[in-house]
C-alpha positions as CSV (number, residue, x, y, z in Angstrom):
1,X,1.2,-10.3,-8.9
2,X,0.4,-11.0,-5.3
3,X,-0.8,-8.5,-1.9
4,X,3.4,-7.6,-1.0
5,X,3.3,-6.9,-4.0
6,X,0.7,-4.2,-4.9
7,X,1.9,-3.1,-1.9
8,X,5.3,-2.5,-3.0
9,X,4.1,-1.4,-6.5
10,X,1.3,1.4,-4.5
11,X,4.9,2.2,-1.7
12,X,6.7,3.0,-5.4
13,X,4.4,6.0,-6.1
14,X,4.9,7.6,-2.8
15,X,5.6,11.5,-3.1
16,X,9.3,13.1,-1.7
17,X,7.8,14.1,1.5
18,X,5.6,10.7,2.2
19,X,9.5,9.3,1.7
20,X,10.4,11.8,4.9
21,X,7.5,11.3,6.7
22,X,7.4,7.7,6.2
23,X,10.3,7.6,7.6
24,X,10.4,10.6,10.9
25,X,7.1,8.0,11.4
26,X,8.6,4.6,12.1
27,X,12.7,6.1,13.3
28,X,12.0,9.8,14.8
29,X,15.3,10.8,16.1
30,X,17.2,8.2,14.4
31,X,15.6,8.8,11.1
32,X,18.2,10.7,9.3
33,X,20.9,8.4,10.8
34,X,19.0,5.2,9.2
35,X,19.2,7.0,5.2
36,X,23.0,8.1,6.2
37,X,23.8,4.6,7.0
38,X,21.1,2.1,4.5
39,X,22.3,4.6,1.6
40,X,26.2,4.6,2.2
41,X,26.3,8.7,3.4
42,X,27.5,11.1,5.7
43,X,25.1,12.6,7.8
44,X,25.8,16.3,6.5
45,X,24.3,14.7,3.5
46,X,21.0,12.4,5.3
47,X,20.3,15.8,7.0
48,X,19.7,17.7,3.3
49,X,17.8,15.0,2.1
50,X,15.5,15.3,4.7
51,X,15.3,18.3,4.6
52,X,12.6,20.5,3.3
53,X,14.2,21.2,-0.1
54,X,16.6,18.0,-0.9
55,X,18.6,17.9,-3.7
56,X,16.2,17.1,-6.7
57,X,18.5,14.4,-7.8
58,X,18.2,12.7,-4.9
59,X,14.6,12.4,-3.8
60,X,14.6,8.9,-6.5
61,X,16.9,7.2,-4.1
62,X,15.6,8.2,-0.6
63,X,12.1,7.0,-2.8
64,X,13.3,3.5,-3.0
65,X,14.5,4.0,0.2
66,X,10.9,3.7,1.4
67,X,9.3,1.6,-1.2
68,X,12.1,-0.7,0.3
69,X,12.0,-0.9,3.1
70,X,9.1,0.4,4.7
71,X,6.1,-0.7,2.4
72,X,4.0,-1.7,4.2
73,X,3.8,1.8,6.5
74,X,4.4,3.6,3.0
75,X,1.1,2.2,2.2
76,X,-0.5,2.9,4.6
77,X,-0.3,6.1,4.4
78,X,-1.5,7.1,1.7
79,X,-4.7,4.4,1.3
80,X,-4.9,6.6,4.6
81,X,-3.9,10.2,1.8
82,X,-6.8,8.4,-0.2
83,X,-10.7,8.8,-0.3
84,X,-11.1,5.9,-3.5
85,X,-9.4,2.4,-4.8
86,X,-9.5,0.6,-7.3
87,X,-8.0,-2.5,-8.1
88,X,-8.4,-3.1,-11.4
89,X,-8.5,-7.0,-13.0
90,X,-7.9,-9.6,-9.9
91,X,-8.0,-13.6,-9.7
92,X,-10.4,-15.0,-7.6
93,X,-10.3,-18.3,-5.5
94,X,-12.9,-21.0,-4.2
95,X,-12.5,-23.1,-0.9
96,X,-8.8,-20.9,-1.4
97,X,-7.2,-23.6,-3.5
98,X,-10.2,-23.4,-7.0
99,X,-9.3,-21.1,-9.3
100,X,-12.4,-19.4,-10.7
101,X,-10.2,-17.1,-13.5
102,X,-10.3,-13.4,-13.7
103,X,-12.7,-11.1,-13.0
104,X,-12.6,-6.8,-13.9
105,X,-15.4,-6.2,-11.1
106,X,-17.0,-2.7,-10.5
107,X,-19.2,-1.4,-7.4
108,X,-22.1,-1.9,-7.2
109,X,-23.3,-0.4,-4.7
110,X,-21.7,3.4,-7.3
111,X,-22.2,1.5,-10.3
112,X,-17.9,1.9,-10.6
113,X,-14.4,0.3,-10.3
114,X,-13.7,2.7,-7.6
115,X,-14.6,2.0,-4.3
116,X,-14.9,3.8,-0.8
117,X,-11.1,3.9,1.5
118,X,-13.6,4.5,4.3
119,X,-15.1,0.5,4.0
120,X,-11.2,-0.2,4.9
121,X,-10.8,2.0,7.7
122,X,-13.8,0.3,9.2
123,X,-12.7,-2.9,8.8
124,X,-9.0,-2.7,9.7
125,X,-6.6,-3.7,7.0
126,X,-5.2,-0.3,8.4
127,X,-4.4,-1.4,11.5
128,X,-4.0,-4.4,10.5
129,X,-1.0,-2.3,8.1
130,X,0.8,-0.3,10.8
131,X,1.1,-3.4,13.4
132,X,2.9,-5.0,10.2
133,X,0.9,-8.1,9.6
134,X,0.9,-8.1,6.5
135,X,-1.7,-12.1,5.7
136,X,-4.0,-10.2,8.2
137,X,-4.2,-7.2,6.8
138,X,-4.6,-8.9,3.4
139,X,-6.9,-10.9,4.5
140,X,-9.1,-7.8,5.0
141,X,-8.2,-6.4,2.4
142,X,-9.8,-9.1,-0.3
143,X,-12.7,-9.0,2.2
144,X,-13.3,-5.6,2.1
145,X,-12.8,-4.7,-2.2
146,X,-15.7,-8.5,-2.9
147,X,-17.8,-7.3,-0.6
148,X,-17.4,-3.1,-2.1
149,X,-17.8,-5.4,-5.8
150,X,-21.6,-6.7,-4.7
151,X,-19.4,-10.5,-3.6
152,X,-21.5,-11.4,0.0
153,X,-19.8,-15.2,0.0
154,X,-16.1,-14.0,1.5
155,X,-15.6,-16.7,3.1
156,X,-16.0,-19.1,0.2
157,X,-14.2,-16.8,-2.2
158,X,-10.7,-14.8,-2.5
159,X,-8.7,-12.8,-4.2
160,X,-6.0,-15.5,-5.2
161,X,-4.1,-12.4,-7.6
162,X,-4.3,-8.5,-7.3
163,X,-3.3,-7.5,-10.9
164,X,-1.4,-4.0,-12.6
165,X,-4.0,-1.5,-11.0
166,X,-3.8,-1.1,-7.9
167,X,-5.3,2.5,-7.5
168,X,-5.3,4.7,-4.8
169,X,-6.6,8.1,-5.9
């Protein structure tokens, strides 16, 4: 699973409220119109979907709209609201081409598979996500993960593949 797919998977776990917030942040006053156009519904229905109490039968569709169209922003918001991240099994590359196999690293600083999100905030991952620069976000995210897991040679090693278990808590 590449970084883009990992973003989609993590963004897919957003709540209805997060989906509404992401849509509002992206489209501002035009959020309801965007929902109506994307979902093929009336403006009045879209207003209900974006209300504080949306129809329960439509919340899944609203979350899907947000994660399909706005996965980068959704992931950034989830990352900001989280305190720790676990990437699970990753595939390391040497020199960006030579496969070094799968690893399930642990954080050498606290002895667990979880690491603190503050490292991601300080190295610019959130800024890159907000700017929509997925390549830069992937590079910075990989560097932060490798650093947290005690792999200091981030110029030589990088993460070639993220496993299925990228989690935010």
